[in-house]
C-alpha positions as CSV (number, residue, x, y, z in Angstrom):
1,M,-104.1,14.3,-2.6
2,T,-107.3,14.5,-4.6
3,L,-110.2,16.6,-3.3
4,P,-113.8,15.4,-3.4
5,L,-115.8,16.4,-6.4
6,R,-117.9,18.8,-4.3
7,A,-114.8,20.5,-2.9
8,R,-113.3,20.9,-6.3
9,L,-116.5,22.4,-7.7
10,A,-116.8,24.8,-4.7
11,V,-113.2,25.9,-5.1
12,F,-113.5,26.5,-8.8
13,S,-116.8,28.4,-8.3
14,A,-115.3,30.5,-5.5
15,L,-112.3,31.4,-7.6
16,V,-114.5,32.5,-10.5
17,C,-116.7,34.5,-8.2
18,G,-113.6,36.1,-6.6
19,L,-112.2,37.0,-10.0
20,L,-115.5,38.5,-11.1
21,L,-115.8,40.5,-8.0
22,S,-112.3,41.8,-8.3
23,V,-112.7,42.8,-12.0
24,L,-116.1,44.4,-11.2
25,S,-114.5,46.4,-8.4
26,V,-111.6,47.6,-10.6
27,V,-113.9,48.4,-13.4
28,S,-116.4,50.3,-11.2
29,Y,-113.6,52.3,-9.7
30,G,-112.3,53.3,-13.1
31,V,-115.8,54.2,-14.4
32,L,-116.5,56.3,-11.3
33,G,-113.2,58.1,-11.7
34,R,-113.9,58.9,-15.4
35,L,-117.4,60.1,-14.6
36,L,-116.2,62.4,-11.8
37,N,-113.3,63.6,-13.9
38,A,-115.7,64.5,-16.8
39,D,-118.0,66.3,-14.4
40,V,-115.1,68.4,-13.0
41,T,-113.9,69.3,-16.5
42,V,-117.5,70.3,-17.6
43,R,-117.8,72.5,-14.5
44,L,-114.5,74.1,-15.1
45,M,-115.4,75.0,-18.7
46,E,-118.7,76.5,-17.4
47,L,-116.8,78.6,-14.9
48,T,-114.2,79.7,-17.5
49,D,-116.8,80.7,-20.2
50,G,-119.1,82.3,-17.7
51,L,-116.3,84.4,-16.1
52,H,-115.5,86.0,-19.5
53,G,-118.8,87.9,-19.3
54,Y,-117.8,89.5,-16.0
55,L,-114.3,90.6,-16.9
56,R,-113.7,94.3,-17.8
57,F,-110.6,95.7,-19.5
58,E,-111.4,99.4,-19.2
59,T,-108.2,100.3,-17.5
60,E,-104.6,99.0,-17.4
61,L,-105.6,96.3,-15.0
62,P,-108.6,94.0,-15.6
63,T,-111.5,93.9,-13.2
64,V,-114.4,91.6,-12.3
65,E,-117.8,93.3,-12.2
66,H,-121.1,91.7,-11.2
67,N,-124.4,92.6,-9.5
68,N,-123.9,92.0,-5.8
69,A,-127.7,92.1,-5.2
70,D,-128.0,89.0,-7.5
71,T,-127.2,86.1,-5.2
72,A,-126.8,83.7,-8.2
73,Q,-124.3,86.0,-9.9
74,A,-122.4,86.6,-6.6
75,A,-122.1,82.8,-5.9
76,F,-121.0,82.1,-9.5
77,V,-118.4,84.8,-9.5
78,Q,-117.1,83.7,-6.1
79,E,-116.7,80.2,-7.3
80,A,-115.1,81.2,-10.6
81,T,-112.6,83.6,-9.0
82,R,-111.5,81.3,-6.2
83,Y,-108.6,80.2,-8.4
84,M,-108.2,82.8,-11.1
85,R,-105.4,84.8,-12.6
86,I,-104.9,86.9,-15.8
87,Y,-101.6,87.4,-17.7
88,D,-100.7,89.8,-20.5
89,V,-99.7,87.5,-23.4
90,G,-97.5,90.1,-25.0
91,S,-95.4,90.9,-22.0
92,G,-96.0,87.8,-19.9
93,R,-96.8,90.0,-16.9
94,L,-99.2,88.9,-14.2
95,L,-102.1,91.4,-14.0
96,L,-104.6,89.9,-11.7
97,Q,-104.5,86.9,-9.3
98,S,-107.0,85.6,-6.7
99,D,-106.1,84.8,-3.1
100,G,-106.5,81.1,-3.8
101,F,-103.7,81.1,-6.4
102,A,-101.2,83.1,-4.4
103,P,-100.1,80.5,-1.7
104,M,-99.6,77.8,-4.3
105,G,-96.5,79.4,-5.8
106,L,-97.5,78.6,-9.3
107,H,-95.8,81.5,-11.1
108,L,-95.4,81.5,-14.9
109,T,-92.5,82.9,-16.9
110,P,-93.3,84.9,-20.1
111,E,-92.3,81.8,-22.2
112,Q,-94.7,79.6,-20.2
113,V,-97.5,82.2,-20.6
114,R,-97.1,82.1,-24.4
115,A,-96.9,78.3,-24.3
116,N,-100.1,78.1,-22.4
117,R,-101.7,80.5,-24.9
118,A,-100.7,78.2,-27.7
119,H,-102.2,75.1,-26.0
120,L,-105.5,76.1,-24.5
121,Q,-106.1,72.8,-22.8
122,P,-106.9,72.1,-19.1
123,F,-104.2,70.5,-17.0
124,D,-103.7,69.2,-13.4
125,V,-101.2,70.7,-11.0
126,P,-100.3,69.0,-7.7
127,T,-99.9,71.4,-4.8
128,R,-99.4,71.1,-1.1
129,Y,-103.2,71.8,-0.8
130,G,-104.1,69.1,-3.2
131,R,-104.5,68.8,-6.9
132,V,-105.9,71.7,-8.9
133,R,-107.2,71.6,-12.5
134,I,-106.5,74.7,-14.4
135,S,-108.1,75.8,-17.7
136,N,-106.4,78.2,-20.2
137,S,-108.5,80.6,-22.3
138,A,-107.6,83.7,-24.3
139,I,-109.5,87.0,-24.5
140,R,-108.9,90.3,-26.3
141,D,-109.9,93.8,-25.3
142,R,-111.1,96.6,-27.5
143,R,-107.5,97.8,-28.1
144,G,-106.5,94.4,-29.4
145,R,-104.4,93.3,-26.5
146,E,-104.6,89.6,-25.7
147,Y,-104.8,88.1,-22.3
148,L,-104.4,84.6,-20.9
149,V,-107.1,83.8,-18.4
150,Q,-106.6,80.8,-16.1
151,V,-109.4,79.5,-13.9
152,G,-108.9,76.5,-11.6
153,V,-111.0,74.2,-9.5
154,S,-109.8,72.0,-6.6
155,L,-109.8,68.2,-7.2
156,N,-109.9,67.4,-3.5
157,T,-113.6,66.5,-3.6
158,M,-113.1,64.1,-6.4
159,D,-109.9,62.6,-4.9
160,N,-111.6,62.2,-1.5
161,A,-114.6,60.5,-3.1
162,L,-112.4,58.1,-5.0
163,S,-110.4,57.4,-2.0
164,R,-113.4,56.6,0.1
165,Y,-114.8,54.4,-2.6
166,R,-111.5,52.5,-2.9
167,D,-111.5,52.0,0.9
168,L,-115.0,50.8,0.8
169,L,-114.1,48.2,-1.9
170,L,-111.2,47.0,0.1
171,W,-113.4,46.6,3.2
172,L,-116.2,44.8,1.4
173,L,-114.1,42.5,-0.8
174,P,-113.0,40.0,1.9
175,P,-116.6,39.5,3.3
176,A,-117.9,39.2,-0.3
177,L,-115.3,36.5,-1.0
178,L,-116.4,34.6,2.1
179,V,-120.0,34.8,1.2
180,S,-119.2,33.6,-2.4
181,A,-117.2,30.7,-1.0
182,A,-120.2,29.6,1.2
183,A,-122.6,30.0,-1.7
184,S,-120.3,28.0,-3.9
185,W,-120.2,25.2,-1.4
186,W,-124.0,25.1,-1.2
187,L,-124.4,25.3,-5.0
188,A,-122.0,22.5,-5.5
189,G,-123.9,20.3,-3.1
190,F,-127.2,21.3,-4.8
191,A,-125.8,20.5,-8.3
192,L,-124.5,17.1,-7.2
193,R,-127.6,16.1,-5.3
194,P,-129.0,13.9,-8.1
195,L,-125.6,12.2,-8.5
196,T,-125.5,11.6,-4.7
197,T,-128.9,10.1,-4.7
198,L,-128.0,7.8,-7.6
199,A,-124.8,6.7,-5.9
200,S,-126.7,5.9,-2.7
201,A,-129.2,3.8,-4.7
202,A,-126.3,2.0,-6.4
203,R,-124.6,1.2,-3.1
204,M,-127.9,-0.2,-1.7
205,V,-128.4,-2.4,-4.7
206,K,-124.8,-3.6,-4.5
207,S,-125.3,-4.5,-0.8
208,M,-128.3,-6.6,-1.7
209,L,-126.4,-8.7,-4.3
210,V,-124.5,-11.1,-2.0
211,P,-121.7,-12.9,-4.0
212,V,-121.9,-16.7,-4.1
213,S,-118.7,-18.6,-3.5
214,A,-117.4,-21.2,-5.8
215,S,-117.9,-24.1,-3.3
216,A,-121.4,-23.0,-2.6
217,T,-122.2,-22.9,-6.3
218,G,-120.8,-26.4,-6.7
219,N,-122.9,-27.8,-3.8
220,T,-126.0,-26.2,-5.1
221,L,-125.5,-27.6,-8.6
222,S,-124.8,-31.1,-7.2
223,R,-128.0,-31.0,-5.2
224,L,-130.0,-29.8,-8.2
225,I,-128.6,-32.6,-10.5
226,S,-129.3,-35.3,-7.8
227,S,-132.9,-34.2,-7.5
228,V,-133.4,-34.2,-11.2
229,W,-132.1,-37.8,-11.5
230,T,-134.2,-38.9,-8.5
231,I,-137.3,-37.7,-10.3
232,R,-136.3,-39.1,-13.7
233,S,-135.6,-42.7,-12.5
234,P,-139.2,-43.8,-11.5
235,T,-140.6,-42.0,-14.5
236,H,-138.2,-43.9,-16.8
237,A,-139.0,-47.3,-15.1
238,C,-142.8,-46.6,-15.5
239,A,-142.4,-45.9,-19.2
240,Q,-140.5,-49.2,-19.7
241,S,-143.1,-51.3,-17.9
242,R,-145.8,-49.9,-20.1
243,R,-143.9,-50.9,-23.2
244,A,-143.3,-54.4,-21.9
245,A,-147.0,-55.2,-21.2
246,P,-149.1,-53.4,-23.8
247,S,-152.0,-56.0,-23.9
248,S,-152.6,-56.3,-20.2
249,G,-155.2,-54.1,-18.8
250,R,-153.0,-53.0,-16.0
251,S,-149.7,-51.1,-16.0
252,A,-147.0,-52.1,-13.8
253,I,-145.9,-49.2,-11.6
254,P,-142.5,-49.6,-10.1
255,Q,-141.9,-48.8,-6.5
256,S,-140.2,-45.6,-5.8
257,P,-139.7,-43.4,-2.8
258,F,-141.9,-40.8,-4.5
259,L,-144.7,-43.0,-5.7
260,T,-146.4,-45.4,-3.2
261,A,-149.3,-47.6,-4.0
262,R,-152.0,-48.7,-1.6
263,A,-153.8,-52.0,-2.1
264,A,-157.5,-51.8,-2.8
265,P,-159.8,-53.5,-0.3
266,A,-161.2,-57.1,-1.2
């Protein structure tokens, strides 16, 4: 079964629009994910570098000191120490850990502490509370002891934003496909409007040209030939009579059904 030209154009246009919308949705989701991921990494690095200025290693255990009267400092330290812990690289012992890290159960062995010190790269850890991105950084005290400082940020906000955006795309994609199908049908009709007008004009001209049958053509030609011979016969007779009597002052005019003479009065 062959679809009409307008239907084929509309289907093709709808498929192209649907493909473009799908690709745009996937690309936009990926771009949004990368942008949010980069923002989280930048914020994590800011927290990690800024926290180093508030760490003190005056005693056996490190401490965090800041001015409580400064609300900006207090807010920053609170955010930076929400997920924070410090290891002694030499012994692999845990020296300080925030309350946010404790329930996750992410304990490191001395070998893992040294491996994280060798690769100071942020990494993501899935937990029962959601994903957490953790940064590794090293710091030395005045005595030359080296410490591994881990600072983490929750990825729940980013994951929730991506999840909501994905759900929004899934909800909007079917209506968008319906709208694109309707628009494709209208555009196909608009594009074919000149051809439709031309086809209507051609059908009208064709309807005006009534075909002549073979018998009708033969009768018409017969009547035309008979009329021509009827006109030619008296004309030919008149010409002959003029040639027969050139010296007489009068020309004999033969009688014919087309030429009638009336006698002049005496």
